[in-house]
Backbone as JSON Lines, residues from 0, in Angstrom:
{"i":0,"aa":"M","n":[-21.58,-0.22,9.67],"ca":[-22.43,-0.77,8.64],"c":[-21.76,-2.02,8.06]}
{"i":1,"aa":"D","n":[-22.48,-3.09,8.02],"ca":[-21.97,-4.34,7.46],"c":[-22.15,-4.3,5.94]}
{"i":2,"aa":"L","n":[-21.03,-4.3,5.21],"ca":[-21.07,-4.17,3.76],"c":[-21.09,-5.5,3.02]}
{"i":3,"aa":"R","n":[-20.95,-6.6,3.75],"ca":[-20.87,-7.91,3.1],"c":[-22.07,-8.24,2.2]}
{"i":4,"aa":"P","n":[-23.3,-7.89,2.58],"ca":[-24.42,-8.24,1.69],"c":[-24.37,-7.55,0.32]}
{"i":5,"aa":"F","n":[-23.65,-6.43,0.22],"ca":[-23.58,-5.7,-1.04],"c":[-22.61,-6.34,-2.03]}
{"i":6,"aa":"G","n":[-21.66,-7.1,-1.56],"ca":[-20.65,-7.69,-2.43],"c":[-19.64,-6.64,-2.88]}
{"i":7,"aa":"Y","n":[-18.59,-7.09,-3.52],"ca":[-17.5,-6.22,-3.95],"c":[-17.98,-5.11,-4.88]}
{"i":8,"aa":"W","n":[-18.7,-5.47,-5.95],"ca":[-19.12,-4.47,-6.93],"c":[-20.18,-3.54,-6.37]}
{"i":9,"aa":"G","n":[-21.03,-4.04,-5.51],"ca":[-22.05,-3.19,-4.89],"c":[-21.42,-2.12,-4.0]}
{"i":10,"aa":"V","n":[-20.39,-2.5,-3.26],"ca":[-19.7,-1.55,-2.4],"c":[-19.0,-0.49,-3.25]}
{"i":11,"aa":"R","n":[-18.35,-0.91,-4.34],"ca":[-17.7,0.06,-5.23],"c":[-18.71,1.06,-5.78]}
{"i":12,"aa":"R","n":[-19.87,0.56,-6.17],"ca":[-20.91,1.43,-6.71],"c":[-21.38,2.43,-5.65]}
{"i":13,"aa":"L","n":[-21.57,1.95,-4.42],"ca":[-21.98,2.84,-3.33],"c":[-20.92,3.9,-3.05]}
{"i":14,"aa":"R","n":[-19.66,3.51,-3.09],"ca":[-18.59,4.48,-2.85],"c":[-18.56,5.55,-3.92]}
{"i":15,"aa":"R","n":[-18.71,5.15,-5.17],"ca":[-18.71,6.11,-6.28],"c":[-19.85,7.1,-6.14]}
{"i":16,"aa":"R","n":[-20.99,6.63,-5.69],"ca":[-22.16,7.51,-5.55],"c":[-22.08,8.36,-4.29]}
{"i":17,"aa":"G","n":[-21.08,8.11,-3.44],"ca":[-20.96,8.89,-2.22],"c":[-21.92,8.46,-1.13]}
{"i":18,"aa":"A","n":[-22.49,7.26,-1.28],"ca":[-23.48,6.79,-0.32],"c":[-22.86,6.28,0.97]}
{"i":19,"aa":"L","n":[-21.56,6.04,0.97],"ca":[-20.89,5.57,2.18],"c":[-20.16,6.73,2.83]}
{"i":20,"aa":"G","n":[-20.07,6.68,4.12],"ca":[-19.36,7.73,4.85],"c":[-17.87,7.68,4.59]}
{"i":21,"aa":"R","n":[-17.15,8.67,5.07],"ca":[-15.71,8.81,4.87],"c":[-14.94,7.61,5.41]}
{"i":22,"aa":"E","n":[-15.43,7.0,6.49],"ca":[-14.69,5.91,7.11],"c":[-14.57,4.68,6.21]}
{"i":23,"aa":"N","n":[-15.45,4.54,5.21],"ca":[-15.41,3.38,4.33],"c":[-14.89,3.7,2.93]}
{"i":24,"aa":"S","n":[-14.56,4.96,2.67],"ca":[-14.13,5.32,1.33],"c":[-12.65,5.05,1.14]}
{"i":25,"aa":"M","n":[-12.26,4.83,-0.11],"ca":[-10.86,4.57,-0.43],"c":[-10.09,5.88,-0.51]}
{"i":26,"aa":"P","n":[-8.78,5.82,-0.35],"ca":[-7.98,7.03,-0.52],"c":[-8.17,7.62,-1.92]}
{"i":27,"aa":"E","n":[-8.12,8.94,-2.01],"ca":[-8.37,9.59,-3.28],"c":[-7.1,9.93,-4.04]}
{"i":28,"aa":"G","n":[-5.94,9.83,-3.42],"ca":[-4.69,10.22,-4.07],"c":[-4.24,9.24,-5.13]}
{"i":29,"aa":"D","n":[-3.42,9.74,-6.06],"ca":[-2.84,8.9,-7.1],"c":[-1.88,7.89,-6.47]}
{"i":30,"aa":"V","n":[-1.53,6.86,-7.21],"ca":[-0.61,5.83,-6.73],"c":[0.74,6.03,-7.41]}
{"i":31,"aa":"D","n":[1.79,6.15,-6.61],"ca":[3.16,6.3,-7.11],"c":[3.92,5.0,-6.93]}
{"i":32,"aa":"T","n":[4.65,4.58,-7.97],"ca":[5.58,3.46,-7.88],"c":[6.98,4.06,-8.02]}
{"i":33,"aa":"Y","n":[7.83,3.86,-7.02],"ca":[9.13,4.52,-6.97],"c":[10.13,3.67,-6.21]}
{"i":34,"aa":"Q","n":[11.42,4.02,-6.35],"ca":[12.48,3.3,-5.63],"c":[12.95,4.13,-4.44]}
{"i":35,"aa":"E","n":[13.13,3.45,-3.31],"ca":[13.63,4.1,-2.11],"c":[14.35,3.06,-1.26]}
{"i":36,"aa":"D","n":[15.54,3.39,-0.83],"ca":[16.33,2.49,0.03],"c":[16.51,1.11,-0.58]}
{"i":37,"aa":"G","n":[16.71,1.06,-1.9],"ca":[16.97,-0.21,-2.57],"c":[15.75,-1.07,-2.82]}
{"i":38,"aa":"Q","n":[14.57,-0.57,-2.48],"ca":[13.34,-1.33,-2.72],"c":[12.39,-0.5,-3.57]}
{"i":39,"aa":"W","n":[11.53,-1.19,-4.3],"ca":[10.49,-0.52,-5.09],"c":[9.22,-0.52,-4.27]}
{"i":40,"aa":"K","n":[8.58,0.65,-4.2],"ca":[7.42,0.83,-3.33],"c":[6.24,1.42,-4.09]}
{"i":41,"aa":"N","n":[5.06,1.12,-3.58],"ca":[3.82,1.72,-4.07],"c":[3.21,2.5,-2.92]}
{"i":42,"aa":"K","n":[2.9,3.76,-3.18],"ca":[2.33,4.6,-2.13],"c":[1.21,5.45,-2.71]}
{"i":43,"aa":"V","n":[0.12,5.54,-1.97],"ca":[-0.98,6.42,-2.34],"c":[-0.61,7.81,-1.87]}
{"i":44,"aa":"E","n":[-0.69,8.8,-2.79],"ca":[-0.35,10.17,-2.43],"c":[-1.19,10.61,-1.25]}
{"i":45,"aa":"G","n":[-0.55,11.25,-0.29],"ca":[-1.23,11.69,0.92],"c":[-0.98,10.76,2.09]}
{"i":46,"aa":"N","n":[-0.62,9.52,1.83],"ca":[-0.29,8.58,2.9],"c":[1.15,8.79,3.33]}
{"i":47,"aa":"S","n":[1.45,8.53,4.58],"ca":[2.81,8.72,5.06],"c":[3.7,7.51,4.8]}
{"i":48,"aa":"R","n":[3.1,6.33,4.62],"ca":[3.88,5.11,4.41],"c":[3.48,4.42,3.11]}
{"i":49,"aa":"A","n":[4.4,3.63,2.59],"ca":[4.14,2.87,1.37],"c":[3.12,1.76,1.67]}
{"i":50,"aa":"S","n":[2.28,1.48,0.69],"ca":[1.28,0.42,0.82],"c":[1.88,-0.95,0.57]}
{"i":51,"aa":"S","n":[2.93,-1.0,-0.27],"ca":[3.59,-2.27,-0.56],"c":[5.05,-2.03,-0.93]}
{"i":52,"aa":"T","n":[5.89,-3.01,-0.66],"ca":[7.31,-2.95,-1.02],"c":[7.68,-4.2,-1.79]}
{"i":53,"aa":"H","n":[8.63,-4.05,-2.74],"ca":[8.99,-5.15,-3.64],"c":[10.48,-5.09,-3.93]}
{"i":54,"aa":"E","n":[11.02,-6.22,-4.29],"ca":[12.44,-6.31,-4.62],"c":[12.76,-5.65,-5.96]}
{"i":55,"aa":"T","n":[11.85,-5.77,-6.93],"ca":[12.11,-5.25,-8.27],"c":[10.97,-4.36,-8.75]}
{"i":56,"aa":"K","n":[11.29,-3.52,-9.72],"ca":[10.28,-2.67,-10.35],"c":[9.24,-3.52,-11.07]}
{"i":57,"aa":"K","n":[9.7,-4.6,-11.68],"ca":[8.82,-5.5,-12.41],"c":[7.73,-6.08,-11.51]}
{"i":58,"aa":"E","n":[8.06,-6.32,-10.24],"ca":[7.08,-6.83,-9.28],"c":[6.16,-5.72,-8.78]}
{"i":59,"aa":"A","n":[6.7,-4.52,-8.61],"ca":[5.94,-3.41,-8.02],"c":[4.92,-2.81,-8.99]}
{"i":60,"aa":"Q","n":[5.26,-2.71,-10.27],"ca":[4.39,-2.03,-11.23],"c":[2.98,-2.61,-11.34]}
{"i":61,"aa":"P","n":[2.81,-3.92,-11.5],"ca":[1.44,-4.43,-11.62],"c":[0.62,-4.24,-10.35]}
{"i":62,"aa":"V","n":[1.28,-4.28,-9.2],"ca":[0.57,-4.06,-7.93],"c":[0.09,-2.61,-7.86]}
{"i":63,"aa":"G","n":[0.96,-1.67,-8.23],"ca":[0.58,-0.26,-8.26],"c":[-0.52,0.01,-9.26]}
{"i":64,"aa":"R","n":[-0.45,-0.64,-10.41],"ca":[-1.47,-0.5,-11.44],"c":[-2.83,-0.97,-10.93]}
{"i":65,"aa":"D","n":[-2.84,-2.11,-10.24],"ca":[-4.09,-2.64,-9.69],"c":[-4.64,-1.72,-8.6]}
{"i":66,"aa":"M","n":[-3.74,-1.18,-7.78],"ca":[-4.18,-0.24,-6.73],"c":[-4.85,0.98,-7.36]}
{"i":67,"aa":"A","n":[-4.24,1.53,-8.41],"ca":[-4.8,2.71,-9.08],"c":[-6.13,2.38,-9.74]}
{"i":68,"aa":"A","n":[-6.21,1.23,-10.38],"ca":[-7.46,0.83,-11.04],"c":[-8.58,0.65,-10.01]}
{"i":69,"aa":"D","n":[-8.28,0.05,-8.87],"ca":[-9.28,-0.13,-7.81],"c":[-9.79,1.2,-7.29]}
{"i":70,"aa":"R","n":[-8.89,2.18,-7.19],"ca":[-9.24,3.5,-6.65],"c":[-9.74,4.46,-7.73]}
{"i":71,"aa":"E","n":[-9.58,4.04,-8.99],"ca":[-9.96,4.86,-10.14],"c":[-9.22,6.2,-10.12]}
{"i":72,"aa":"V","n":[-7.88,6.1,-10.03],"ca":[-7.0,7.27,-10.0],"c":[-5.85,7.05,-10.99]}
{"i":73,"aa":"E","n":[-4.88,7.95,-10.96],"ca":[-3.73,7.85,-11.86],"c":[-2.61,7.03,-11.22]}
{"i":74,"aa":"H","n":[-1.93,6.23,-12.05],"ca":[-0.76,5.48,-11.61],"c":[0.48,6.14,-12.21]}
{"i":75,"aa":"V","n":[1.39,6.58,-11.35],"ca":[2.61,7.26,-11.78],"c":[3.79,6.35,-11.49]}
{"i":76,"aa":"T","n":[4.51,5.94,-12.54],"ca":[5.7,5.1,-12.39],"c":[6.93,5.99,-12.56]}
{"i":77,"aa":"K","n":[7.85,5.9,-11.59],"ca":[9.06,6.72,-11.65],"c":[10.28,5.84,-11.87]}
{"i":78,"aa":"R","n":[11.29,6.43,-12.5],"ca":[12.57,5.73,-12.69],"c":[13.33,5.75,-11.35]}
{"i":79,"aa":"A","n":[14.43,5.02,-11.31],"ca":[15.24,4.96,-10.09],"c":[15.76,6.34,-9.69]}
{"i":80,"aa":"D","n":[15.94,7.24,-10.68],"ca":[16.43,8.59,-10.36],"c":[15.32,9.54,-9.94]}
{"i":81,"aa":"G","n":[14.07,9.06,-9.9],"ca":[12.94,9.86,-9.44],"c":[12.16,10.58,-10.51]}
{"i":82,"aa":"T","n":[12.65,10.54,-11.76],"ca":[11.91,11.19,-12.85],"c":[10.73,10.32,-13.27]}
{"i":83,"aa":"I","n":[9.69,10.95,-13.78],"ca":[8.49,10.23,-14.19],"c":[8.75,9.47,-15.48]}
{"i":84,"aa":"E","n":[8.46,8.19,-15.44],"ca":[8.61,7.33,-16.62],"c":[7.29,7.19,-17.36]}
{"i":85,"aa":"E","n":[6.21,7.05,-16.59],"ca":[4.93,6.74,-17.21],"c":[3.79,7.18,-16.29]}
{"i":86,"aa":"K","n":[2.69,7.66,-16.89],"ca":[1.47,7.99,-16.16],"c":[0.29,7.35,-16.87]}
{"i":87,"aa":"N","n":[-0.57,6.7,-16.12],"ca":[-1.77,6.09,-16.68],"c":[-2.95,6.4,-15.78]}
{"i":88,"aa":"T","n":[-4.07,6.78,-16.4],"ca":[-5.29,7.1,-15.67],"c":[-6.25,5.92,-15.75]}
{"i":89,"aa":"Y","n":[-6.9,5.61,-14.61],"ca":[-7.88,4.52,-14.55],"c":[-9.19,5.05,-14.02]}
{"i":90,"aa":"P","n":[-10.31,4.73,-14.65],"ca":[-10.4,4.0,-15.9],"c":[-9.91,4.86,-17.06]}
{"i":91,"aa":"R","n":[-9.56,4.23,-18.15],"ca":[-9.0,4.94,-19.3],"c":[-9.93,6.03,-19.81]}
{"i":92,"aa":"S","n":[-11.22,5.84,-19.65],"ca":[-12.19,6.83,-20.12],"c":[-12.08,8.16,-19.37]}
{"i":93,"aa":"S","n":[-11.43,8.15,-18.2],"ca":[-11.25,9.38,-17.41],"c":[-9.99,10.14,-17.8]}
{"i":94,"aa":"D","n":[-9.22,9.61,-18.73],"ca":[-7.97,10.24,-19.14],"c":[-8.28,11.56,-19.85]}
{"i":95,"aa":"P","n":[-7.67,12.68,-19.39],"ca":[-7.93,13.96,-20.04],"c":[-7.17,14.07,-21.36]}
{"i":96,"aa":"T","n":[-7.77,13.6,-22.43],"ca":[-7.09,13.53,-23.73],"c":[-6.93,14.88,-24.42]}
{"i":97,"aa":"D","n":[-7.6,15.93,-23.94],"ca":[-7.51,17.23,-24.58],"c":[-6.34,18.08,-24.08]}
{"i":98,"aa":"I","n":[-5.5,17.52,-23.24],"ca":[-4.33,18.25,-22.73],"c":[-3.21,18.17,-23.76]}
{"i":99,"aa":"P","n":[-2.65,19.31,-24.18],"ca":[-1.56,19.26,-25.16],"c":[-0.3,18.64,-24.57]}
{"i":100,"aa":"G","n":[0.46,18.0,-25.44],"ca":[1.74,17.42,-25.01],"c":[1.66,16.02,-24.95]}
């Protein structure tokens, strides 16, 4: 199916409604930003390889944030030691605010 006539926002709307088959849908896993082998990486949970690699955390974070926002999932930023530093849900309206803690 040629999706070009729908444009970017039209395709996103179709994906959200489930009107497109699995072959055109985005990954559903959250996006992790983490350090490995001296590089900062962004990886969608469930994928075997990182989607992007960067020299610094400062470079990797906005890319991971954009990936999560595009997929409408959570962005998890980890410290160099692997502990969770920050979690953000996109869009913000999907954030489960009734969870204690």
